[in-house]
N, C-alpha and C positions, 0 to 999 in steps of 0.2 A: 746190221740194224743200227742206224745211227740217225736219230731225228733231232739232234742237238740244235738248238737255235744259236745265233752267232754270238749274242751277249745276253743271255737269260738272267732274269732277275734272281730266280730260285732254280737251283739243281736239286731235284728230289732223287734221293737215293734210296733204295729198297734192297736189303739184305735178306736173301731167302735160303731155304734149306729143305728140299724133299717135301714140298707141300704146294703143289701147283694150284689146287683147289682153294687154298687160302690166299695165294699170291694173287690168283686172279680177281678176287674180291677186292684185294687192295688197289690193284692197277686199274680196275673198273672206277673205283671211287677217284682215283686220280684223274683218269680220262674225263669223268664227269665235272670235277670242280676245279682242275687246273687250267690255266689258260696256256696251252702249248705255244703260244706265240711269245710269252714271257717266261715261261718255264720249260725245262727240259728234265729228262727222266732217265735214270741209269739204274739198271737192275743188275745186281751180281748175286749168284745163285751157286751155292756149295753143293758138291757131288750131284751135279745137275742130271736130272732124269730125262729120258727121251720124251716124255709126255710134256716136260717143262719147255723143252726145245721146240716142240711143235706149237705148243700154245704161244710162245713169244713171236715164232715166226708167223703165225697165222693171225693171231688176235692183236699183237701189239708190236708190228714191224717198225713203227716210228720211235720206239723206245731203245736206247742204247743197251745191249745185252752183253753181259759179262759172264758166261758159264764157266764153271770150274769143274775140274775132273774129280777133285778131291774135296773133303770137308776141311778147309782151311781155317775155319773159325770166324767169329763175327767181327772181331776187329780188323783181320786181313781182309774180309769182304768190304768193310767200310774203307779201309785204304785204297783198294783197288777202284772203287768208285771215285775217290778223292783225286785220283790221278787223271781222271778225265772231266772232272767237274769243272765248269767255267761260271758258274753263277756267282752273284754277288754274295748270296746265302746259299748255304747248304742244308737241305732238310733230310736228316737221316731217319728212315722209318723202318720198323719191322714189317714183314709181310702180313702179320696179323692185325694191323692197324688200318682204320678206315677213316679217310677223311669226311670232314662234314664241309658245307658250303663255305663258311667263312673261315675255315682255319688257316689257310695260306695267306689270305689277304690279311688278316688280323695280326698274324705272327709277323709279317713284313711290314706292317704299319708300325708295330711296336719298335722292331729292330730298328727302323728308320728314325724313330724318336729318340732311341736310346743307345747313342754311339758307343757308350762304354760297355755295353752287354755283349759278350762273345758267344753265349748260348742261352737260348730261351725254351723252356720245355711247356707245352701245353697241359691242361688237366686231361687226364684220360680216364675214360669210363667203359665200364663193361656193357655188354648189349643188352644186359637187364637193368641198366641205368645207375648200377652201383659204382661210386667213384673210387678210383685206385689210388692208393697212396704212392707217388712216384717221385717224391722230392724228399731229401733226407739230409741230415748232418752226417759229417765224416765218420767213418768207422773207426773203432778202437777195438784191439784184440778181443776184449771181453764181449763185444757186440756180437760176434759170430757165436760165442759160447752160449750167451744167454738166448739167442734166437733159436738155437737148435737143440738145446737140452731142458730138462725139467726146471732149470733154475730161472727160466722165463716166468714162472708163477710166482717167485719170491718178491717181496716189495722192492728191494735195491735194483733187481734186475728190471722190474716194471717200469721204475723211474728212469733207468738208464734208455730203455727200448723207447719210452714216451719221447725223450729228448732226441733219440736218433731218428725217430719216425716223425719228428716235428709236430706232434699231436696239439701242442699248446698254441700253435699257429692257425688263426681262423681268418686270417685277412683275406678279403675278396679282391684286394688289388695285387698287381704283381709285386714279387718281393724276392730278394736274393736267397739262395740256398747253397749248401755245399756242392751237391750233385743232383742230377736228375737222372731217371732211368733211360737207358739207351734205346728203348723202343720208339722214341720221338725226341729228337734233338735238333732244334733249328740254330745253326751256327753261321757265324760270319767268317767268309772265306778267308779274307785278309789276316784275320786273327788266327785262324787255322794254319796259315802259312807260317806264322811265328811260333805257334806251339807245337806244330807237327801232328801227324796223324795218330791213330790209336796205337798203343803198345801191344804189339802182337804176342808178347810173351805170355799174355792172357789169352788161352784158347777161347774161353768163354766165361763170363762173369768178371766184375771188377774193371773191365776195360772203360766203362763209362765213369766209374768212380775216379779213376786214374785220369782220364781226359780232361774231366772237370776240375780236378785238383791242379792240374798243369795250366788250365786257363786262369785259375785264381793266382796261381804262382807267377804268372806273366802280368798280373794287374787287370786282367779281363774278367767281368763279372759273370755269374751264372745265375739266371733268374727263372722263377716258375710263375706261370701266368694262369690263375685259376678262371679267368673269364674266357680264355680260348680253349675250346674243346675238341677232341677227337675219340673215336671209338677204339677199344683195344680188346682183343679176345686174349685175356690174360689168365695163364695156368701156371701154377707154382710145380713145376715138374721136380724141383729139388727139394720139396718140403713135406714129403710123406713119410709116416712111420716114425719110429724112435730115432734118436740120434745114431746108436749102434746099428740099427738096422739100415739107416741110410748110408753109413759109412761102409758097411759090408755089401750092401745090394744095389744102392742107387748110384748109377754112375754120375749123375747130375750134382749130387751133394759132394761126391769127391772131388769133381772138377771145381766146384765152388770153393772148397776148402783149400785146394792147391793153389788157386788164384788168389785167395785171401792171403795165403803165406807169401806169395810173390809180392804182392802189394805192401805187406807190412815190412818186409825185408828191404824193399825199394826205398821205403819213406821212414825207415827205422831212425835215422839221425838228421831228419829235416823237419823243421818246424812247420806246424799245421798252418795253412794260410787263415788269415783273418776275414771272414764273410762280412763285407760292408754294403750298405744301400748304394 
């Protein structure tokens, strides 16, 4: 299945895992709103089920499909797509995101105007209309502790988390951020080639933080654009129960903490990049 155009403006990559129903909704929105004359689509799917194979073959044969026998992790799926991407821009999407009519065009227009921006993230909203927070300051070790324990209720932790979640920023215009959530990342391919793909040492979580940090370290800006939107069915699978319950019984929490450890170890002796407009 290879429907790539010769010189696409945008390569849309979708990274799925064992959810063909949600993937179908995402790909239907791409078919509806993407101009397949100037965009191409690559779908990488972890631990691919037979239902997904059939769906891609019968419903989306013009998309480039990269099934995987094993669950190789989010960053590895992104990198698999990057190897085949030919677009001037790469739009990394989760399968639980849904395009709107103007999403692709507005992101492309912004990036064409801002040559210094390497990654731009649109505003993401749930299907009930609630806006999600998908842009942040860089993590510090205490950020993990405050977010996952009773300490989050204490004044000093609340102040720290408010800064991390950039709650003080109310700007309606696009602005620079430390990192954006990996569910929707619109990146410039020539800068990706200089920065490199995602770090696959993170099986899941922190790969988006790491990627954005490496863009900043190369002098490429990361921006959040609150006027450009898409839908995201967002669920906090790693944030249920107490900290101890999560450590003992919630695999996603353990994965997140392991990834955070790898991140802090990697950057322990490196200066945090300065975020500039």
